[in-house]
C-alpha positions in Angstrom: 0.2 0.0 0.1 1.0 3.3 -1.2 2.0 5.2 2.3 0.1 8.6 0.5 -2.8 5.5 0.7 -2.8 3.8 4.4 -5.9 4.6 6.6 -7.4 6.8 3.8 -9.5 3.8 1.2 -11.3 2.0 4.6 -13.8 4.6 4.3 -16.1 6.4 1.1 -16.6 9.2 3.9 -12.6 10.7 3.8 -10.4 12.1 2.6 -6.3 12.2 2.3 -4.6 14.9 2.6 -4.1 15.5 -1.3 -8.0 15.8 -1.8 -9.0 12.6 -3.4 -11.8 9.6 -2.7 -9.6 6.4 -3.2 -13.2 4.4 -3.3 -14.3 6.6 -6.3 -11.0 5.8 -7.6 -11.7 1.6 -7.2 -14.6 2.1 -8.6 -13.2 3.8 -11.7 -10.9 0.8 -11.6 -13.3 -1.6 -11.9 -15.0 0.1 -14.6 -11.9 -0.2 -16.4 -11.9 -4.0 -16.4 -15.1 -3.7 -18.5 -16.6 -4.5 -22.2 -15.4 -1.2 -24.7 -18.6 0.6 -25.2 -18.6 3.9 -27.5 -21.2 6.5 -28.5 -21.2 8.6 -31.8 -23.5 11.6 -32.7 -24.6 11.8 -36.7 -26.5 13.6 -38.6 -30.0 12.5 -37.7 -29.1 10.8 -34.6 -26.4 8.8 -33.0 -25.1 5.4 -32.3 -24.3 2.7 -29.6 -21.8 0.2 -29.8 -20.1 -2.2 -27.3 -18.3 -5.5 -27.2 -19.9 -8.7 -26.4 -17.1 -10.0 -23.4 -18.8 -14.3 -23.5 -15.9 -15.0 -20.9 -17.2 -19.2 -21.9 -18.1 -20.8 -23.7 -20.9 -22.1 -21.9 -22.5 -18.7 -21.5 -25.7 -18.4 -24.0 -24.6 -15.3 -25.9 -27.5 -13.7 -26.4 -27.7 -13.6 -22.0 -25.3 -11.2 -22.3 -26.8 -7.3 -22.8 -24.7 -4.4 -22.7 -27.3 -2.0 -24.6 -29.9 -0.9 -22.4 -33.5 0.7 -23.8 -34.7 3.2 -21.6 -37.5 4.8 -23.8 -38.6 4.6 -26.9 -36.6 7.3 -27.5 -33.7 7.1 -25.0 -30.9 3.6 -24.5 -28.0 3.6 -22.5 -24.8 1.2 -22.4 -22.6 0.1 -20.1 -19.4 -0.8 -18.7 -18.1 -2.5 -14.9 -20.4 -4.5 -12.5 -23.2 -5.9 -14.9 -25.2 -6.2 -11.1 -24.4 -2.7 -10.4 -25.2 -1.4 -13.8 -28.7 -3.6 -13.9 -30.2 -1.7 -11.1 -28.8 2.1 -12.2 -30.7 1.3 -15.9 -34.1 0.4 -13.8 -33.7 3.5 -11.8 -33.5 4.9 -15.6 -36.2 3.5 -16.6 -38.6 4.8 -13.2 -37.1 7.9 -14.2 -38.2 7.8 -17.7 -41.6 7.0 -16.8 -41.3 9.7 -13.8 -40.5 12.4 -16.8 -43.5 10.9 -18.8 -46.1 10.9 -16.6 -45.2 14.8 -15.1 -45.1 16.4 -19.2 -46.4 13.8 -20.9 -42.6 13.1 -22.4 -39.2 13.2 -22.4 -38.9 16.9 -22.8 -34.8 16.8 -21.7 -32.6 14.3 -21.7 -30.6 15.9 -19.1 -33.4 15.8 -16.5 -32.8 12.0 -17.1 -29.6 11.6 -16.5 -28.9 14.0 -13.9 -31.5 12.4 -11.9 -29.4 8.8 -11.9 -25.9 10.8 -11.4 -27.2 12.0 -8.2 -27.9 8.6 -7.0 -24.7 7.9 -8.5 -23.0 10.5 -6.2 -24.6 10.1 -3.0 -22.9 6.6 -3.0 -20.3 8.8 -2.9 -20.4 10.7 0.5 -22.3 8.4 3.0 -20.5 5.8 5.4 -22.4 1.9 4.9 -22.2 2.0 1.2 -19.7 1.5 -1.4 -19.6 3.7 -5.3 -21.5 1.7 -7.6 -18.6 0.4 -10.0 -20.0 1.2 -13.3 -20.6 4.2 -16.1 -22.9 4.7 -18.3 -23.5 6.3 -21.6 -26.9 7.9 -23.0 -27.8 8.5 -26.0 -31.3 9.5 -27.3 -32.6 12.1 -28.7 -34.7 15.1 -27.3 -36.7 18.3 -28.5 -33.3 19.4 -28.8 -32.5 17.4 -30.7 -29.7 14.0 -30.6 -27.9 13.9 -27.6 -25.2 12.2 -25.5 -23.9 11.9 -22.1 -21.9 9.9 -20.3 -22.0 9.5 -16.7 -19.4 7.9 -14.5 -18.9 6.6 -11.1 -18.3 9.8 -8.8 -21.6 10.9 -10.6 -20.2 13.3 -13.0 -22.1 14.3 -16.0 -20.6 15.5 -19.2 -22.8 15.6 -23.0 -20.4 14.7 -26.4 -20.0 14.2 -29.6 -18.5 10.9 -29.6 -17.9 9.1 -26.4 -16.8 5.5 -25.0 -15.9 4.1 -21.4 -14.5 0.5 -20.8 -11.0 -1.4 -20.9 -10.1 0.1 -24.5 -11.6 3.9 -24.1 -7.7 5.3 -24.0 -7.5 3.9 -27.7 -11.1 4.2 -28.9 -10.5 8.0 -27.8 -7.5 8.8 -29.5 -9.0 7.5 -32.5 -12.1 9.0 -32.5 -10.2 12.3 -31.7 -8.6 12.1 -35.5 -11.2 10.4 -37.8 -14.8 11.6 -36.0 -16.5 13.7 -38.2 -20.1 15.9 -37.4 -21.5 15.3 -40.6 -21.3 11.5 -40.5 -24.2 9.6 -42.3 -25.8 6.6 -39.8 -24.0 4.0 -41.7 -20.9 5.6 -41.4 -20.4 6.3 -38.1 -21.4 2.9 -37.6 -18.8 1.6 -39.7 -17.0 4.2 -37.4 -17.4 2.9 -34.2 -16.7 -0.6 -35.8 -12.8 0.8 -36.8 -12.4 1.9 -33.5 -13.6 -0.5 -31.9 -11.4 -2.7 -33.3 -8.1 -0.9 -33.1 -8.9 -1.2 -29.4 -9.9 -4.7 -29.1 -7.0 -6.0 -31.2 -4.6 -7.6 -29.2 -8.3 -9.7 -27.9 -8.6 -11.0 -31.1 -11.0 -8.0 -32.7 -14.6 -7.0 -32.8 -16.7 -10.8 -32.6 -20.2 -10.2 -32.0 -20.8 -6.3 -31.3 -24.0 -5.3 -30.0 -25.1 -2.0 -32.1 -28.5 -0.2 -31.7 -29.3 4.0 -32.7 -31.8 6.3 -32.2 -32.6 9.1 -34.4 -34.7 12.1 -35.4 -38.6 11.0 -35.4 -37.5 6.8 -35.1 -37.7 4.5 -31.7 -35.0 3.0 -30.4 -33.6 0.1 -32.8 -31.4 -3.0 -32.3 -28.9 -3.8 -35.6 -29.6 -8.0 -35.8 -26.7 -10.2 -35.7 -27.0 -10.3 -39.1 -26.8 -6.4 -40.2 -24.2 -5.9 -37.5 -22.0 -8.7 -38.9 -21.9 -6.4 -42.0 -19.8 -3.8 -40.3 -17.0 -6.8 -38.4 -16.8 -8.8 -41.3 
């Protein structure tokens, strides 16, 4: 254990002398071990793409789902602890329905993401709990247009044109910073996302069975079939 870390990583409510919360940093490390996932905005919508890690050939591949439907016009992809992700996805779905009941629809995606971020942030300041070990990318369309957010274990949110989470985040972001363009069409955005994922997963044998989902202006959530996704990986 490092000298400056001793006695400061045993409780979530204790700051180290240099202002760090080690339990939150540990949660971020859990995310770094998760599947690589990314989101991209294109000309009239957003796309989510995730590597589908199956750690054993005995596991039914269809039971591994990274991209989750939140609302007709909002979806999320997760990376990190699967159980934590499931709880936050359920929380997101309830929050989306509350927006519908209150306002008649999802007026602003940011309101939904902030509610999830508030939930995550609460778990960074109370004793007896631990932070959520998961990061989420939210993609959807609201009255403003196509939107893309991420939310990390500290409850921090940001809006992006393109974003990645998981074990290959750094490689994906580096690739997208060079290649991303704002006027991409849907197929171009999917192809770019798959190319970025291939760079990140090159040492693991490449992209084998990715999950791909899109939401476009005027159209609801669409999840690519296995055959449709295979066209971009071949």
